[in-house]
N, C-alpha and C positions, 0 to 999 in steps of 0.2 A: 276800394280805391286802388288804382293801378300805379305802381311805383314808376317814377320817371327815371330815365337813364341819364346819368350825369355825363356830359361830354368832356373829354380831356381837351385842354387847350392845345394849340399847335406849338410844340416845343422846338427850340433851337438848341442844337448841340454845338458848343464852342470848340470843336476839335481843332480848327485852324489856329486858334490862339493859345492852345495848351502846350506847355512844356512837360517833360517827363516829371512826374510827381505831383502835377496839378490835379485838382479834382473839382467836381461840381455836384450839386444835389438837386434832384427833381422829386417834388412831392407827388405821389400818385397812389391809387389803390389798385391799379392795373399793373401789377409788378412784372409778371411774365411778359406781357406785351411791351412794356417799357424796356426791359432788358434786351428783348429781341431787337427792338428798334435801335437801341444804343449799339449793340454788337454789329448790326447791319450798317449803321452809319459810320462806325469806326473802320469797318472793313473797306467801305467806299472811300474813306479819307486816307486809307493806307497807314493807319496807326493801330497800336494794340492798347486795349483798355481792360480794366477789371471793374466789374459792377457788382455791388452788394446791396441787399435790402437792409436798410437802417432806419432808425427813428431819429428825427432832429426836431427840437422844439415842439414835441408832442405831435409830430406829423410823420407818418410812414412814407417811405419813398425809396429811391435808388441813389446811392452815391457812386460816382464814376471816377476812377483814377486813370490817368494816362501812364502806362508802364513802358512803352517804347514808341 
């Protein structure tokens, strides 16, 4: 049996509506890819964020905080 590859949904990063100290969580198993996408999106939006791998409600993912 060939394992099927699970596709990630298309994520929306709410950078425009975030204030300093706000955060959001994205459940994913592709952690490095997600952190890269978040960092790239934040750079395009002209903001600074911190992203960490965390578990929330038994789901692994990335939590992102706006820092500037």
